[in-house]
N, C-alpha and C positions, 0 to 999 in steps of 0.2 A: 023122603025128601030128595029133591034134586041136588046133584053135586056138580058145581061149576068146575071147569078146568081152565078158567081164565087166569092168566098170570098178569095181574094188574095192580094198581095202587102201589103199596110199599113192597109187594112180593118180589118184583124183578131185582131191586137193589139187594135185598137180603139173599135171594137166590144166587146172585152173582158173587157176592162177598163170601158167603159161607158154604153153599153147595157147590159152587164152581170149582174151587180147588179140590174139594173132597171127592166129588162124583164125576166131574166132567173133564177136568184138565188131563188126567192120564189117558182117557180114551180119545180126546181131541188130538193129542200128539200121535197116538197110534193110527188114527184114521188118516191124518194128513201124510204120515210117513208112507202110506200105501200108494200115494200118487206121485212119488218122486220119479224123476227121469221120464215122465210122460210129456208129450207135446200138447199143451193145453192153452187155448187162447180165450176161452169163454167158459165161465163156471156159474152154475145156479146152485146156491145153497138154500135148502129148505129147512124150516124150523131152526133158524140160526140162533135163537135165544138171545143171550147177551154177548155173543160173538166169540166164544171160545175157539171154535174151529175157524171162524172167519179170520181171526188174528194170524193163525198159522198159514192159512191159504194165501193171505196177502203177502206174507214174507216169502213163501215158497214160490209163488207165481206173480212176481211183481209186474210182469208185462201183460198179464191176463186181465180181462174184464170180469169182475166178480159181482154177481147180483146176490146180495144177502137178504133173505126174506124170512118173515115170520108172521103168523096169523095174529099175534098179540102186539099191538103197537107200543105198549109200555115196555116190552122187552127190547124193542128196537131203539127206544130212547136211550136205554142204558148202553146198548151195544155201540151206538154212534159216539157216545162219550168216550168209550174205552178203545175203540178201534178206529183210527182216523186216516188210514191209508187212502190215497187218492184214487186207487183203481177199484174201489168198492162203491156200488150203488145200492142203497137200502130201499126195500119196498115191502109194504104189508101185503101178504099173499096167503091165500088158502090153497094148499097143494092139491085140492080136489078141482080147482079151477085156476090153473097157472096162466098168468096174463102175458105170455110170450108166444112168439110165432113158432111154427113147426121147425124142427131140425136146426135149432139155434145153438145148442150147447155141446161142448166137448166133454163136460163132466157135470153130473148132478150128484151132490153130496148132502147127506142128512144125518145129523147126530141125534139119536134118541128122540125122534119126532114122529116116526110112522105109527107108533103105538097109539097116538092120540087121534088119529084120523078115523072118522066114522066109516067112510066108504073107502077102504084101502085099495080094492081093485080099480076104482075110479082114479085114485091118486096115481097108481102105477101107470094107468093108461095115459094120463096127462104127462107124466115123466117120460114115458116112451115117446110120446108125440114131440116133445121139445128137444130130445136128444138127437144129435146127428147119428147117422149110421156109423157104427164102429166106436161110438162114444160110450163112456162108462157111467154106470150108476153104482154109487158106493154109499152104504149106510150101515148103522149099527142099531141094535135093539138089545134091551136087557134080557139076560137069562131069567128063569122063573124066580119068583120071590123066595121060594124055598132055597134056591141056590144063591141068594144074595142076603146074607144074614143080617146086615144092617137094616135093610128094608123090612125083612121079616120081623125083626125085633121091634122096630119103630111102629109098625102096624099093630103088633100085639099090645104094646103099651097104650097107644093112643085109643084104639078101639076097645080097650078094656073099660074105658069110660063111657062108651056109647054102644053097649051090647044090643040095645033095642032099636038103635038107629045108626048102624055103623057108617063110618066115612069110607066111601068107595074109592077115593082118589088113589090110595096106595096100590090098589089092584091094577089100575090102568097101565102104568109104565112097565109092569112086569107080566103083561097079559099076552104078549105076541112074540113067542119064542119057539113055537113048534115048526120045525123045518118043513113038514108036509103042508101046513097051512100057508106059510109064507110062499113056498114054491107054487102052490096052487093059485094064489092071488097074483103072483108075478107072471105066471104062465098065461093067465087070462088076459093080461095086458099085452102079451107078445114077447116077453123075455123068456129065453130058452136056457142058455148055459149059465147056471147060477152056482156060485161057490159060497159055502158057509164056513166061517172060521171061528172057533171058540177062542175067546180072549179073556185072560185073567189079569187084573191089575190091582195094585194096592192103593186104597184111598187113604189119604192122610189129612187130618184136621188138626190145627194147632192145639185145640182143646175140645173136650166134650161139650163145654158151654157153647162154643161156636157151632159145633156140629148140631147140637140140639136146636139152636136158634134157626139154623137153615132148614132142618127137617120139619120143624113145626111152622115157622113163619115165612119160609122161602118157597112156598108152593100153595096150591089151593086148599090144602088142609086147614090153613089159617081161616079162610073164608068159612069152611064147613064147621069149624069149632065155634066161630063167632055166631053162626046161624043157630047152633044148638044151645050153647051156654058160654059166652065169652069169659065168664068168671073162672072157667076151668083151665084156661090157657096156662097160667102160671103153675097150677097144680100138675098139669100134664107134663110141662117142661121139667119140673123138679123130678118127677118120677122117671122120665125118660133119661135125664142126665145121670141119675143113679144107676139105671140099668145099663146104659152104654158104657159107663165107666167100669162097671163090673165085668162086662163082656169084652171090651175092646181097649181098655186102658185109657190113660189121660195124659195130656201134656207131652207128646201129642197122642191123639187117638188114631189108631190104624185099623183098617179092615180090608178083607179080601172082597173083590167085586168081580162079577162074571157077566160077560156080554157076548153077543154074537155079531160078527161083521159079515155083511152080505155084499157080494160084488157080482156084477153082470155087465155084459156088453150088448148094446143094441145091434 
C-alpha cells in the first residue's frame, strides 16, 4: 500500500499543537541560536512547517527578508496564523525546484525537512544555486530511530497492529543520519567544508494524552491508519498512551531526543 507523506486536512493543526512543543521547539531554538551575530539580510527557510523556526528567525533578524516555504500548503495556512511578522513572505515550494534566482540568499535553513525529499542531491544543488558565495546552509536531521526512543516505541506499538502491511511513515524522518551519506550528497552539489554536530534535547509534553494525539493524528500516520482500518485508531491510541506512560511518565511526559545539525558555507 502506498504511504502518503502529505501533511493536510486536520493534521497540521494537531501537529502544531501537540508535536510542536514536544519534538520541534527545543531544536528550533538550538538551530536559530547558531546564526546569532551573523550579518544576514535575506533568508530562505525550507520545509518551514507550521513556523517554529520562522518565529525565531523573524525575532532574531527583524531587518532581514525571510522567505518561509513548505511543500504542503495546509502547513503554511497554520504557520501564517501563528507567525505574523511583516518581514516574512510565505510561499509553497518544493526544495527540488526552488523558485528563486541564483545567489540570492545569505542563509538557507531547514528544520527536519531534508529527510522527506526524494532526490536529495538535486535539492542540495538547488540550495547551492540560490546561496550567495560565502553564505550558510544550516539544517538538522533526526538521529536513527533506535537512538530516538519515543519514535522507536511509537512505531513498535502502531505497527503491532499492521504486521502484514506496516505503516512506513515512521521510518522516513529517521532514515537520513549517516554522515557519509549526507556528505556524499552534499559534495555532489558542490558543498565541501561540512560540519556535523550531535545535539541532544529533552522533549516535554504536558501529558501522555497530548503526546499520543500528536504522534498518531499529527502526521500522515493518521491517513495510513484510516486507509487500513479507521476503527483501530482509538484502540491504537489507548495502547500507545499506556506504553508511553510506562516508559516516559505522565503529567508531564519527558523524553530524550537526538538529532544532528549540519552546517556548511558555499
